[in-house]
N, C-alpha and C positions, 0 to 999 in steps of 0.2 A: 386530214391533209397536214395539219400542224405537226403531228407526231413524226411523219416521214419527211417533212420539209418540202412538200409538194406545193406548187403554185397552180392556179387555175389552168394555165396553158400547158402544163407538164403532161408527159405520157405517164399514165398510171397503169401499172401492169396488174393483171389478174394474179393473185397470189398462188393459184393452183397451176396455171399454164404459162404465164408470161405474156399472153395476148393482151390487147387493150381492155382494161376494166371499164365498164360503164355503169356498174351497179355497186353499191355498198350493201352487203348482206349483214343483217343483225343475226349473229349465230343464235343467241337467245332472243327471239323476237318477242315483242310485247304480248302477243297472243299466246305465247308458250311460256310465260313466266319471266320474261326478261325485262320487265318494266323498270326495275331498280338499276340495271346495268346496261340498258339498251344502247346508250351513246358513249360508253367507255371504249377506249381503243382496243381493249382485250376482247370486245364483243363485236367488232366491226371488221369484216374481211372484204377486200376488193375482189370482184368477180366479173366475168363476162356475163352478158344478159342471159345467154343460154344456160350457163352453169347455175346461175341464180334461179332460173326457172326450174331446172331439172333437180337441183340439190339444196335449194335455199331453205326450205321449211320442213325438212325431214328429221324427225326426232333422233333416229339412230345415227345420223350423220353429224349431230351437234358436237360430240366429243372429238371425232376425227378432224372436223373443220377447225375446232379450237386448237388442236395440236398443230395442224398445218399452219394456221395463222401465227401461233407462237413461234414456230420455226421460221416463218417468213420475217417476223418482227426481229428475230435475232440475226438472220443471215441476209435478208433482202433478196433472196433467191427463190423463184417459183419452184414448186415441187416436181411437177410433171413437164415433159416436153411435148405433150399431146393432151387431147381432151380425155380426162380420166373417166372410167366407168364408176358406177356406184360401188362395186366391189373393190376397185383400186383405192378409192377414198376410204372405205371401211377398213381395209387391210394395210393402209400406209403406216409405216413406223419410221420415226426419225433416226 
């Protein structure tokens, strides 16, 4: 929240879709080797609950999510205007 200047009452958007984010996903979760970087801003992506459930802990999506998050950090713009499929996330290029 500090990195983006958010307060507790602010609307925080999902970095993928722009919908309200309710979860913070650890791209490299502790159980997948992310213990050293788990709470660094580069490893935290705001997501909707459903996207977190569907795509949060899938190894092959870690790098695409990292790229999407980097893009969001630079532009503050969500990537998709809809709920993406797994293939759309895998094939997204900035």
